[in-house]
LUMNU-686220 format. One record per residue (C-alpha): chain; residue number from 1; x negated, y, z negated. Coordinates in nm, 3 decimals, always signed. Each point is the difference from the previous one (the first is absolute). Last residue first. Example, Ala and Ser with C-alpha at 12.3 -4.5 7.8 and 13.67 -1.06 7.14 Angstrom:
+------+--------+---------+---------+---------+
! bake ! lumvex !       u !       v !       w !
+------+--------+---------+---------+---------+
!    A !      2 !  -1.367 !  -0.106 !  -0.714 !
!    A !      1 !  +0.137 !  -0.344 !  -0.066 !
+------+--------+---------+---------+---------+
% end
This chain:
+------+--------+---------+---------+---------+
! bake ! lumvex !       u !       v !       w !
+------+--------+---------+---------+---------+
!    A !    415 !  +7.884 !  +6.545 !  -3.571 !
!    A !    414 !  -0.198 !  -0.293 !  +0.121 !
!    A !    413 !  -0.161 !  -0.069 !  -0.388 !
!    A !    412 !  -0.329 !  +0.153 !  +0.099 !
!    A !    411 !  +0.203 !  +0.339 !  +0.113 !
!    A !    410 !  +0.158 !  -0.029 !  -0.337 !
!    A !    409 !  -0.376 !  -0.043 !  -0.144 !
!    A !    408 !  -0.067 !  +0.304 !  +0.206 !
!    A !    407 !  +0.261 !  +0.172 !  -0.198 !
!    A !    406 !  -0.090 !  -0.104 !  -0.319 !
!    A !    405 !  -0.367 !  +0.101 !  +0.042 !
!    A !    404 !  +0.095 !  +0.371 !  +0.092 !
!    A !    403 !  +0.240 !  +0.035 !  -0.260 !
!    A !    402 !  -0.265 !  -0.053 !  -0.264 !
!    A !    401 !  -0.259 !  +0.199 !  +0.161 !
!    A !    400 !  +0.236 !  +0.301 !  +0.044 !
!    A !    399 !  +0.097 !  -0.047 !  -0.365 !
!    A !    398 !  -0.357 !  -0.006 !  -0.148 !
!    A !    397 !  -0.082 !  +0.270 !  +0.239 !
!    A !    396 !  +0.272 !  +0.221 !  -0.130 !
!    A !    395 !  +0.129 !  +0.280 !  +0.200 !
!    A !    394 !  +0.127 !  +0.379 !  -0.057 !
!    A !    393 !  -0.309 !  +0.144 !  -0.202 !
!    A !    392 !  -0.166 !  -0.068 !  +0.333 !
!    A !    391 !  +0.145 !  +0.329 !  +0.153 !
!    A !    390 !  -0.150 !  -0.027 !  +0.339 !
!    A !    389 !  +0.224 !  -0.204 !  +0.267 !
!    A !    388 !  +0.235 !  -0.127 !  -0.316 !
!    A !    387 !  +0.065 !  -0.348 !  -0.178 !
!    A !    386 !  +0.300 !  -0.223 !  +0.041 !
!    A !    385 !  -0.113 !  -0.359 !  +0.205 !
!    A !    384 !  +0.325 !  -0.138 !  +0.156 !
!    A !    383 !  +0.018 !  -0.310 !  +0.151 !
!    A !    382 !  +0.117 !  -0.144 !  +0.306 !
!    A !    381 !  +0.058 !  -0.374 !  +0.128 !
!    A !    380 !  +0.133 !  -0.094 !  +0.346 !
!    A !    379 !  +0.325 !  -0.140 !  +0.111 !
!    A !    378 !  +0.008 !  +0.247 !  +0.290 !
!    A !    377 !  +0.374 !  +0.145 !  -0.047 !
!    A !    376 !  +0.030 !  -0.059 !  -0.359 !
!    A !    375 !  -0.400 !  +0.117 !  -0.093 !
!    A !    374 !  +0.067 !  +0.322 !  +0.216 !
!    A !    373 !  +0.362 !  +0.133 !  -0.168 !
!    A !    372 !  -0.146 !  -0.098 !  -0.393 !
!    A !    371 !  -0.317 !  +0.205 !  +0.131 !
!    A !    370 !  +0.222 !  +0.346 !  +0.102 !
!    A !    369 !  +0.223 !  -0.057 !  -0.252 !
!    A !    368 !  -0.031 !  +0.403 !  -0.062 !
!    A !    367 !  -0.310 !  +0.054 !  -0.250 !
!    A !    366 !  -0.226 !  -0.226 !  +0.231 !
!    A !    365 !  -0.128 !  +0.260 !  +0.246 !
!    A !    364 !  -0.276 !  +0.194 !  -0.213 !
!    A !    363 !  -0.095 !  +0.262 !  +0.281 !
!    A !    362 !  +0.208 !  +0.269 !  -0.094 !
!    A !    361 !  +0.049 !  -0.062 !  -0.365 !
!    A !    360 !  -0.389 !  +0.058 !  -0.046 !
!    A !    359 !  -0.021 !  +0.088 !  -0.356 !
!    A !    358 !  +0.052 !  -0.378 !  -0.128 !
!    A !    357 !  -0.142 !  -0.172 !  +0.266 !
!    A !    356 !  +0.175 !  -0.305 !  +0.022 !
!    A !    355 !  -0.233 !  -0.217 !  +0.227 !
!    A !    354 !  +0.216 !  -0.249 !  +0.196 !
!    A !    353 !  -0.199 !  -0.344 !  +0.087 !
!    A !    352 !  +0.110 !  -0.176 !  +0.271 !
!    A !    351 !  -0.027 !  -0.361 !  +0.031 !
!    A !    350 !  -0.131 !  -0.311 !  +0.252 !
!    A !    349 !  -0.050 !  +0.266 !  +0.311 !
!    A !    348 !  -0.072 !  -0.131 !  +0.333 !
!    A !    347 !  -0.166 !  +0.352 !  +0.114 !
!    A !    346 !  +0.286 !  +0.053 !  +0.281 !
!    A !    345 !  +0.258 !  -0.153 !  -0.148 !
!    A !    344 !  -0.008 !  +0.135 !  -0.338 !
!    A !    343 !  -0.054 !  +0.345 !  +0.176 !
!    A !    342 !  +0.306 !  -0.047 !  +0.176 !
!    A !    341 !  +0.183 !  -0.071 !  -0.328 !
!    A !    340 !  -0.137 !  +0.336 !  -0.092 !
!    A !    339 !  +0.104 !  +0.221 !  +0.254 !
!    A !    338 !  +0.316 !  -0.112 !  +0.002 !
!    A !    337 !  +0.038 !  +0.103 !  -0.347 !
!    A !    336 !  -0.126 !  +0.338 !  +0.051 !
!    A !    335 !  +0.207 !  +0.047 !  +0.281 !
!    A !    334 !  +0.341 !  -0.084 !  -0.201 !
!    A !    333 !  -0.130 !  +0.200 !  -0.295 !
!    A !    332 !  -0.019 !  +0.335 !  +0.232 !
!    A !    331 !  -0.353 !  +0.114 !  +0.084 !
!    A !    330 !  -0.192 !  +0.270 !  -0.132 !
!    A !    329 !  -0.234 !  -0.214 !  -0.196 !
!    A !    328 !  -0.063 !  -0.228 !  +0.348 !
!    A !    327 !  -0.142 !  +0.296 !  +0.188 !
!    A !    326 !  +0.227 !  +0.021 !  +0.330 !
!    A !    325 !  +0.030 !  +0.411 !  -0.030 !
!    A !    324 !  -0.376 !  +0.060 !  +0.039 !
!    A !    323 !  -0.026 !  -0.202 !  +0.281 !
!    A !    322 !  +0.288 !  +0.180 !  +0.156 !
!    A !    321 !  -0.070 !  +0.371 !  -0.127 !
!    A !    320 !  -0.388 !  -0.093 !  +0.172 !
!    A !    319 !  +0.183 !  -0.153 !  +0.325 !
!    A !    318 !  +0.232 !  +0.323 !  +0.034 !
!    A !    317 !  -0.286 !  +0.250 !  -0.082 !
!    A !    316 !  -0.307 !  -0.192 !  +0.222 !
!    A !    315 !  +0.211 !  -0.105 !  +0.328 !
!    A !    314 !  -0.297 !  -0.120 !  +0.261 !
!    A !    313 !  -0.215 !  -0.066 !  -0.307 !
!    A !    312 !  +0.221 !  -0.279 !  -0.141 !
!    A !    311 !  +0.049 !  -0.111 !  -0.359 !
!    A !    310 !  +0.219 !  -0.213 !  -0.067 !
!    A !    309 !  -0.180 !  -0.279 !  -0.108 !
!    A !    308 !  -0.130 !  +0.203 !  -0.346 !
!    A !    307 !  -0.133 !  -0.269 !  -0.204 !
!    A !    306 !  -0.106 !  +0.182 !  -0.304 !
!    A !    305 !  +0.306 !  -0.146 !  -0.235 !
!    A !    304 !  -0.133 !  -0.334 !  +0.068 !
!    A !    303 !  -0.239 !  -0.029 !  -0.257 !
!    A !    302 !  +0.330 !  +0.073 !  -0.272 !
!    A !    301 !  +0.205 !  -0.255 !  +0.169 !
!    A !    300 !  -0.229 !  -0.305 !  -0.084 !
!    A !    299 !  -0.186 !  -0.260 !  +0.122 !
!    A !    298 !  -0.272 !  -0.293 !  -0.175 !
!    A !    297 !  +0.118 !  -0.058 !  -0.331 !
!    A !    296 !  -0.261 !  -0.281 !  +0.020 !
!    A !    295 !  +0.060 !  -0.325 !  -0.226 !
!    A !    294 !  -0.219 !  -0.193 !  -0.144 !
!    A !    293 !  +0.022 !  +0.035 !  -0.366 !
!    A !    292 !  -0.335 !  +0.158 !  -0.063 !
!    A !    291 !  +0.078 !  +0.228 !  +0.280 !
!    A !    290 !  +0.291 !  +0.137 !  -0.116 !
!    A !    289 !  -0.165 !  +0.091 !  -0.322 !
!    A !    288 !  -0.273 !  +0.127 !  +0.149 !
!    A !    287 !  +0.183 !  +0.241 !  +0.248 !
!    A !    286 !  +0.185 !  +0.087 !  -0.295 !
!    A !    285 !  -0.265 !  +0.088 !  -0.185 !
!    A !    284 !  -0.178 !  +0.189 !  +0.259 !
!    A !    283 !  +0.302 !  +0.213 !  +0.098 !
!    A !    282 !  +0.083 !  +0.076 !  -0.384 !
!    A !    281 !  -0.002 !  +0.395 !  -0.032 !
!    A !    280 !  +0.133 !  -0.004 !  +0.352 !
!    A !    279 !  +0.331 !  -0.180 !  -0.075 !
!    A !    278 !  +0.096 !  -0.032 !  +0.384 !
!    A !    277 !  +0.334 !  +0.150 !  +0.116 !
!    A !    276 !  +0.305 !  -0.189 !  +0.079 !
!    A !    275 !  +0.017 !  -0.341 !  +0.160 !
!    A !    274 !  -0.258 !  -0.217 !  -0.022 !
!    A !    273 !  +0.001 !  -0.347 !  +0.238 !
!    A !    272 !  -0.111 !  -0.305 !  -0.108 !
!    A !    271 !  -0.171 !  -0.300 !  +0.203 !
!    A !    270 !  -0.104 !  -0.307 !  -0.203 !
!    A !    269 !  -0.214 !  -0.287 !  -0.016 !
!    A !    268 !  -0.321 !  +0.201 !  +0.094 !
!    A !    267 !  -0.350 !  -0.196 !  -0.031 !
!    A !    266 !  -0.201 !  +0.283 !  -0.054 !
!    A !    265 !  +0.187 !  +0.302 !  +0.049 !
!    A !    264 !  -0.104 !  +0.276 !  +0.283 !
!    A !    263 !  -0.025 !  -0.348 !  +0.224 !
!    A !    262 !  -0.242 !  -0.017 !  +0.238 !
!    A !    261 !  +0.162 !  -0.274 !  +0.278 !
!    A !    260 !  -0.294 !  +0.100 !  +0.250 !
!    A !    259 !  +0.215 !  +0.150 !  +0.267 !
!    A !    258 !  +0.165 !  +0.204 !  -0.272 !
!    A !    257 !  -0.314 !  +0.118 !  -0.191 !
!    A !    256 !  -0.103 !  +0.136 !  +0.326 !
!    A !    255 !  +0.331 !  +0.162 !  +0.142 !
!    A !    254 !  -0.043 !  +0.144 !  -0.381 !
!    A !    253 !  -0.391 !  +0.165 !  +0.076 !
!    A !    252 !  +0.151 !  +0.144 !  +0.345 !
!    A !    251 !  +0.291 !  +0.147 !  -0.166 !
!    A !    250 !  -0.225 !  +0.164 !  -0.246 !
!    A !    249 !  -0.184 !  +0.176 !  +0.272 !
!    A !    248 !  +0.237 !  +0.082 !  +0.228 !
!    A !    247 !  +0.174 !  +0.144 !  -0.346 !
!    A !    246 !  -0.330 !  +0.203 !  -0.027 !
!    A !    245 !  -0.024 !  +0.125 !  +0.354 !
!    A !    244 !  +0.398 !  +0.138 !  -0.025 !
!    A !    243 !  -0.078 !  +0.150 !  -0.349 !
!    A !    242 !  -0.299 !  +0.191 !  +0.145 !
!    A !    241 !  +0.185 !  +0.123 !  +0.293 !
!    A !    240 !  +0.228 !  +0.252 !  -0.190 !
!    A !    239 !  +0.414 !  +0.029 !  -0.023 !
!    A !    238 !  -0.008 !  -0.178 !  -0.277 !
!    A !    237 !  -0.321 !  +0.030 !  -0.261 !
!    A !    236 !  +0.214 !  +0.005 !  -0.332 !
!    A !    235 !  +0.260 !  -0.235 !  +0.001 !
!    A !    234 !  -0.110 !  -0.268 !  +0.266 !
!    A !    233 !  -0.385 !  +0.084 !  -0.118 !
!    A !    232 !  +0.079 !  -0.130 !  -0.342 !
!    A !    231 !  +0.218 !  -0.307 !  +0.085 !
!    A !    230 !  -0.328 !  -0.226 !  -0.059 !
!    A !    229 !  +0.043 !  +0.041 !  -0.359 !
!    A !    228 !  +0.386 !  -0.083 !  -0.051 !
!    A !    227 !  -0.023 !  -0.307 !  +0.303 !
!    A !    226 !  -0.228 !  -0.193 !  -0.261 !
!    A !    225 !  +0.227 !  -0.030 !  -0.251 !
!    A !    224 !  +0.222 !  -0.093 !  +0.251 !
!    A !    223 !  -0.231 !  -0.256 !  +0.137 !
!    A !    222 !  -0.142 !  -0.139 !  +0.291 !
!    A !    221 !  -0.136 !  -0.254 !  +0.199 !
!    A !    220 !  +0.316 !  -0.197 !  -0.044 !
!    A !    219 !  -0.020 !  -0.374 !  -0.004 !
!    A !    218 !  +0.203 !  -0.078 !  +0.208 !
!    A !    217 !  +0.001 !  +0.361 !  +0.257 !
!    A !    216 !  +0.285 !  +0.247 !  -0.048 !
!    A !    215 !  -0.238 !  +0.187 !  -0.222 !
!    A !    214 !  -0.115 !  +0.108 !  +0.332 !
!    A !    213 !  +0.267 !  +0.227 !  +0.030 !
!    A !    212 !  -0.112 !  +0.264 !  -0.266 !
!    A !    211 !  -0.303 !  +0.042 !  +0.251 !
!    A !    210 !  +0.183 !  +0.029 !  +0.299 !
!    A !    209 !  +0.224 !  +0.228 !  -0.174 !
!    A !    208 !  -0.291 !  +0.179 !  -0.087 !
!    A !    207 !  -0.111 !  +0.027 !  +0.363 !
!    A !    206 !  +0.356 !  +0.121 !  +0.127 !
!    A !    205 !  +0.004 !  +0.294 !  -0.251 !
!    A !    204 !  -0.377 !  +0.119 !  +0.036 !
!    A !    203 !  +0.095 !  -0.016 !  +0.390 !
!    A !    202 !  +0.274 !  +0.220 !  -0.029 !
!    A !    201 !  -0.168 !  +0.245 !  -0.224 !
!    A !    200 !  -0.266 !  +0.025 !  +0.245 !
!    A !    199 !  +0.257 !  +0.056 !  +0.275 !
!    A !    198 !  +0.175 !  +0.232 !  -0.196 !
!    A !    197 !  -0.311 !  +0.241 !  -0.055 !
!    A !    196 !  -0.049 !  +0.040 !  +0.352 !
!    A !    195 !  +0.368 !  +0.073 !  +0.088 !
!    A !    194 !  -0.021 !  +0.300 !  -0.309 !
!    A !    193 !  -0.310 !  +0.117 !  +0.197 !
!    A !    192 !  +0.186 !  +0.025 !  +0.316 !
!    A !    191 !  +0.307 !  +0.153 !  -0.157 !
!    A !    190 !  -0.233 !  +0.269 !  -0.124 !
!    A !    189 !  +0.065 !  +0.210 !  -0.271 !
!    A !    188 !  -0.213 !  +0.345 !  -0.063 !
!    A !    187 !  -0.224 !  -0.081 !  -0.295 !
!    A !    186 !  -0.055 !  +0.276 !  -0.246 !
!    A !    185 !  +0.112 !  -0.261 !  -0.281 !
!    A !    184 !  +0.289 !  +0.199 !  -0.159 !
!    A !    183 !  +0.134 !  +0.128 !  +0.262 !
!    A !    182 !  +0.003 !  -0.315 !  +0.213 !
!    A !    181 !  +0.236 !  -0.127 !  -0.297 !
!    A !    180 !  +0.229 !  +0.210 !  +0.009 !
!    A !    179 !  +0.009 !  -0.012 !  +0.312 !
!    A !    178 !  -0.001 !  -0.345 !  +0.085 !
!    A !    177 !  +0.267 !  -0.110 !  -0.319 !
!    A !    176 !  +0.304 !  +0.055 !  +0.235 !
!    A !    175 !  -0.077 !  -0.281 !  +0.204 !
!    A !    174 !  -0.052 !  -0.244 !  -0.289 !
!    A !    173 !  +0.395 !  +0.120 !  -0.128 !
!    A !    172 !  +0.093 !  -0.066 !  +0.333 !
!    A !    171 !  -0.165 !  -0.370 !  +0.028 !
!    A !    170 !  +0.212 !  +0.008 !  -0.273 !
!    A !    169 !  +0.296 !  +0.016 !  +0.044 !
!    A !    168 !  +0.002 !  -0.119 !  +0.388 !
!    A !    167 !  -0.103 !  -0.389 !  -0.143 !
!    A !    166 !  +0.259 !  +0.005 !  -0.209 !
!    A !    165 !  +0.264 !  +0.099 !  +0.231 !
!    A !    164 !  -0.172 !  -0.248 !  +0.239 !
!    A !    163 !  +0.073 !  -0.247 !  -0.228 !
!    A !    162 !  -0.226 !  -0.223 !  -0.227 !
!    A !    161 !  +0.220 !  -0.310 !  -0.092 !
!    A !    160 !  +0.056 !  -0.019 !  -0.387 !
!    A !    159 !  -0.100 !  +0.289 !  -0.148 !
!    A !    158 !  +0.027 !  +0.024 !  -0.382 !
!    A !    157 !  -0.189 !  +0.349 !  -0.038 !
!    A !    156 !  -0.038 !  +0.304 !  +0.267 !
!    A !    155 !  -0.321 !  +0.159 !  +0.030 !
!    A !    154 !  -0.073 !  +0.347 !  -0.094 !
!    A !    153 !  -0.299 !  +0.097 !  +0.119 !
!    A !    152 !  -0.180 !  +0.278 !  -0.185 !
!    A !    151 !  -0.246 !  +0.351 !  -0.024 !
!    A !    150 !  -0.158 !  +0.137 !  -0.299 !
!    A !    149 !  -0.240 !  +0.303 !  -0.019 !
!    A !    148 !  -0.258 !  +0.084 !  -0.246 !
!    A !    147 !  +0.013 !  +0.146 !  -0.359 !
!    A !    146 !  -0.228 !  -0.290 !  -0.172 !
!    A !    145 !  +0.236 !  -0.099 !  -0.272 !
!    A !    144 !  +0.347 !  +0.104 !  +0.176 !
!    A !    143 !  -0.181 !  -0.228 !  +0.303 !
!    A !    142 !  -0.086 !  -0.275 !  -0.227 !
!    A !    141 !  +0.332 !  -0.015 !  -0.178 !
!    A !    140 !  +0.226 !  -0.027 !  +0.370 !
!    A !    139 !  -0.239 !  -0.282 !  +0.118 !
!    A !    138 !  +0.096 !  -0.233 !  -0.307 !
!    A !    137 !  +0.378 !  +0.119 !  +0.067 !
!    A !    136 !  +0.021 !  -0.127 !  +0.352 !
!    A !    135 !  -0.204 !  -0.280 !  -0.039 !
!    A !    134 !  +0.261 !  -0.084 !  -0.314 !
!    A !    133 !  +0.273 !  +0.016 !  +0.270 !
!    A !    132 !  -0.101 !  -0.299 !  +0.165 !
!    A !    131 !  -0.154 !  -0.193 !  +0.261 !
!    A !    130 !  +0.130 !  +0.181 !  +0.309 !
!    A !    129 !  +0.024 !  +0.319 !  -0.204 !
!    A !    128 !  -0.286 !  +0.077 !  +0.259 !
!    A !    127 !  -0.296 !  +0.283 !  -0.168 !
!    A !    126 !  -0.206 !  +0.278 !  +0.104 !
!    A !    125 !  -0.222 !  +0.209 !  -0.248 !
!    A !    124 !  -0.200 !  +0.295 !  +0.167 !
!    A !    123 !  -0.349 !  +0.152 !  -0.038 !
!    A !    122 !  -0.099 !  -0.312 !  -0.257 !
!    A !    121 !  -0.275 !  +0.010 !  -0.270 !
!    A !    120 !  -0.194 !  -0.369 !  +0.041 !
!    A !    119 !  +0.049 !  -0.216 !  -0.302 !
!    A !    118 !  -0.300 !  +0.117 !  -0.236 !
!    A !    117 !  -0.360 !  -0.094 !  -0.133 !
!    A !    116 !  -0.125 !  -0.158 !  +0.353 !
!    A !    115 !  -0.377 !  -0.004 !  -0.083 !
!    A !    114 !  -0.004 !  -0.379 !  -0.048 !
!    A !    113 !  +0.271 !  -0.201 !  +0.211 !
!    A !    112 !  +0.120 !  -0.271 !  -0.186 !
!    A !    111 !  -0.035 !  +0.102 !  -0.333 !
!    A !    110 !  +0.130 !  +0.357 !  +0.088 !
!    A !    109 !  +0.289 !  -0.104 !  +0.228 !
!    A !    108 !  +0.144 !  -0.156 !  -0.299 !
!    A !    107 !  +0.137 !  +0.335 !  -0.118 !
!    A !    106 !  +0.016 !  +0.239 !  -0.293 !
!    A !    105 !  +0.055 !  +0.353 !  -0.081 !
!    A !    104 !  +0.253 !  -0.101 !  -0.292 !
!    A !    103 !  +0.293 !  +0.164 !  +0.189 !
!    A !    102 !  -0.097 !  -0.144 !  +0.293 !
!    A !    101 !  -0.011 !  -0.334 !  -0.106 !
!    A !    100 !  +0.330 !  +0.058 !  -0.167 !
!    A !     99 !  +0.140 !  +0.142 !  +0.332 !
!    A !     98 !  -0.150 !  -0.325 !  +0.158 !
!    A !     97 !  +0.195 !  -0.216 !  -0.268 !
!    A !     96 !  +0.337 !  +0.135 !  -0.001 !
!    A !     95 !  +0.020 !  -0.019 !  +0.359 !
!    A !     94 !  -0.133 !  -0.348 !  +0.045 !
!    A !     93 !  +0.173 !  -0.111 !  -0.305 !
!    A !     92 !  +0.367 !  +0.101 !  +0.179 !
!    A !     91 !  +0.211 !  +0.092 !  -0.269 !
!    A !     90 !  +0.104 !  -0.172 !  -0.347 !
!    A !     89 !  -0.257 !  +0.203 !  -0.156 !
!    A !     88 !  +0.174 !  +0.279 !  +0.030 !
!    A !     87 !  -0.179 !  +0.313 !  +0.164 !
!    A !     86 !  +0.026 !  +0.323 !  -0.256 !
!    A !     85 !  -0.353 !  +0.132 !  -0.020 !
!    A !     84 !  -0.100 !  -0.232 !  -0.281 !
!    A !     83 !  +0.082 !  -0.333 !  +0.216 !
!    A !     82 !  -0.223 !  +0.117 !  +0.244 !
!    A !     81 !  -0.262 !  -0.009 !  -0.236 !
!    A !     80 !  +0.148 !  -0.308 !  -0.124 !
!    A !     79 !  -0.064 !  -0.220 !  +0.337 !
!    A !     78 !  -0.405 !  +0.083 !  -0.005 !
!    A !     77 !  -0.079 !  -0.244 !  -0.269 !
!    A !     76 !  +0.206 !  -0.302 !  +0.215 !
!    A !     75 !  -0.140 !  +0.098 !  +0.368 !
!    A !     74 !  -0.381 !  -0.034 !  -0.093 !
!    A !     73 !  +0.064 !  -0.418 !  +0.038 !
!    A !     72 !  -0.271 !  +0.077 !  +0.297 !
!    A !     71 !  +0.311 !  -0.183 !  +0.228 !
!    A !     70 !  +0.235 !  +0.242 !  -0.107 !
!    A !     69 !  -0.192 !  +0.313 !  +0.050 !
!    A !     68 !  -0.151 !  -0.148 !  +0.361 !
!    A !     67 !  +0.369 !  +0.009 !  +0.046 !
!    A !     66 !  +0.111 !  +0.359 !  -0.085 !
!    A !     65 !  -0.307 !  +0.116 !  +0.216 !
!    A !     64 !  +0.157 !  -0.185 !  +0.306 !
!    A !     63 !  +0.334 !  +0.126 !  -0.117 !
!    A !     62 !  -0.151 !  +0.366 !  +0.039 !
!    A !     61 !  -0.098 !  -0.032 !  +0.376 !
!    A !     60 !  -0.280 !  +0.250 !  +0.120 !
!    A !     59 !  +0.056 !  +0.148 !  +0.406 !
!    A !     58 !  -0.314 !  +0.160 !  +0.145 !
!    A !     57 !  +0.264 !  +0.241 !  +0.218 !
!    A !     56 !  -0.092 !  +0.097 !  +0.348 !
!    A !     55 !  +0.357 !  +0.062 !  +0.110 !
!    A !     54 !  +0.002 !  -0.377 !  +0.181 !
!    A !     53 !  -0.116 !  -0.152 !  -0.339 !
!    A !     52 !  +0.292 !  +0.153 !  -0.194 !
!    A !     51 !  +0.263 !  -0.095 !  +0.267 !
!    A !     50 !  -0.138 !  -0.381 !  -0.039 !
!    A !     49 !  +0.013 !  +0.012 !  -0.369 !
!    A !     48 !  +0.409 !  +0.051 !  +0.022 !
!    A !     47 !  +0.046 !  -0.193 !  -0.334 !
!    A !     46 !  -0.037 !  -0.366 !  -0.080 !
!    A !     45 !  -0.271 !  +0.076 !  -0.213 !
!    A !     44 !  +0.100 !  +0.311 !  -0.160 !
!    A !     43 !  -0.196 !  +0.278 !  +0.128 !
!    A !     42 !  -0.262 !  +0.284 !  -0.146 !
!    A !     41 !  -0.095 !  +0.212 !  +0.273 !
!    A !     40 !  -0.356 !  +0.141 !  -0.024 !
!    A !     39 !  -0.136 !  +0.272 !  +0.228 !
!    A !     38 !  -0.385 !  -0.047 !  +0.127 !
!    A !     37 !  -0.318 !  +0.226 !  -0.042 !
!    A !     36 !  +0.098 !  +0.140 !  -0.355 !
!    A !     35 !  -0.356 !  -0.159 !  -0.085 !
!    A !     34 !  +0.078 !  -0.141 !  -0.359 !
!    A !     33 !  +0.334 !  -0.130 !  +0.088 !
!    A !     32 !  -0.085 !  -0.169 !  +0.335 !
!    A !     31 !  -0.294 !  -0.156 !  -0.158 !
!    A !     30 !  +0.245 !  -0.174 !  -0.221 !
!    A !     29 !  +0.214 !  -0.067 !  +0.272 !
!    A !     28 !  -0.309 !  -0.139 !  +0.226 !
!    A !     27 !  -0.151 !  -0.180 !  -0.322 !
!    A !     26 !  +0.373 !  -0.209 !  -0.052 !
!    A !     25 !  -0.012 !  -0.135 !  +0.378 !
!    A !     24 !  -0.344 !  -0.064 !  +0.025 !
!    A !     23 !  +0.013 !  -0.245 !  -0.323 !
!    A !     22 !  +0.325 !  -0.130 !  +0.096 !
!    A !     21 !  -0.178 !  -0.099 !  +0.342 !
!    A !     20 !  -0.305 !  -0.126 !  -0.223 !
!    A !     19 !  +0.169 !  -0.210 !  -0.203 !
!    A !     18 !  +0.202 !  -0.176 !  +0.348 !
!    A !     17 !  -0.305 !  -0.058 !  +0.141 !
!    A !     16 !  -0.137 !  -0.197 !  -0.294 !
!    A !     15 !  +0.328 !  -0.172 !  -0.051 !
!    A !     14 !  -0.015 !  -0.174 !  +0.395 !
!    A !     13 !  -0.190 !  -0.240 !  -0.150 !
!    A !     12 !  +0.305 !  -0.113 !  -0.184 !
!    A !     11 !  -0.025 !  -0.147 !  -0.352 !
!    A !     10 !  +0.154 !  -0.348 !  -0.078 !
!    A !      9 !  +0.217 !  -0.010 !  -0.273 !
!    A !      8 !  +0.004 !  -0.208 !  -0.339 !
!    A !      7 !  -0.293 !  -0.191 !  -0.113 !
!    A !      6 !  -0.185 !  +0.377 !  -0.102 !
!    A !      5 !  -0.061 !  +0.058 !  +0.336 !
!    A !      4 !  -0.043 !  -0.302 !  +0.235 !
!    A !      3 !  -0.262 !  +0.087 !  +0.265 !
!    A !      2 !  +0.107 !  +0.014 !  +0.389 !
!    A !      1 !  -0.309 !  -0.125 !  +0.241 !
+------+--------+---------+---------+---------+
% end
């Protein structure tokens, strides 16, 4: 039997397993550092993680740590430390929070996982610019500070249609990483191993998509805020059987909710789409705000960032190149608008929330008229919330509440 949690969300039974596998993941990294038994690669969240796993690395994803800094509300205190060494307060607050935390010698991992004192020291850093240039600058700071090698994959941006030229360019860059990375790991490259890892990643991706797609049910069994938590294995355990096992369990639970018409938000009246980054330090507050108004923010572009439907174990490098270039964040404005309109139809959306994250221009799609164009094309109302992903000094809780309540009143009046 499901129980209510604080009156605004229904907990998932699968959450206990989520907590276990995430703890196992971080403790394994910590043991590897302390014992020197396995090499560690840092990887950007949508970088070539499959190649790193195939070469025997344990893979650490700093972006998950950055999000933890935000969710734990440690980020705002850490950001000034990075500002003091030359990083502007206007650039990515993931970057400034993470570097600031390192300079302060603190990490939310210590609170969540007793015995872990610091993030795992890397043997190599590998990034992909398919998210933004900040990832490159971020990793480069650690490479200089820790005196470890760094390698990057440079992806195209503003892509309308992903062409063979795009795919060939990125695939070639990933193939060129094999030799230097194998020297660091001490593990010979095995194409069969890469195919096996990619098969796990593809299954994880397919299951994660099915999880998110359950939100198309009326009422929805899941919220966007649930998705930001349960996407953890899709980020840090992609390419492993643990992630696949977890999403099978979560999907089964969600399908049972759909069958029994169990709503994630009691008395769901309105179905909303979230475009942009979460406000990590306000996940609970925002979830409660919308639930109180019986509005379910149930789908997002952000959580879909870890769906890689082009992965093909029989053509690993080219399929990875295609999948990592198909990401929403690197696409053209025309493509992005078309994508959001498809999501509106699929999820039966009544209105769209655009988060204008002050320090994340690459994932804030409201700045060049997109909300107005989508509103004119679809007739759906849109709301722009001004804030940030990690820096809580850049948002007003009072203004957010006022704007959301006024937006729901607009929906009640029929737009």
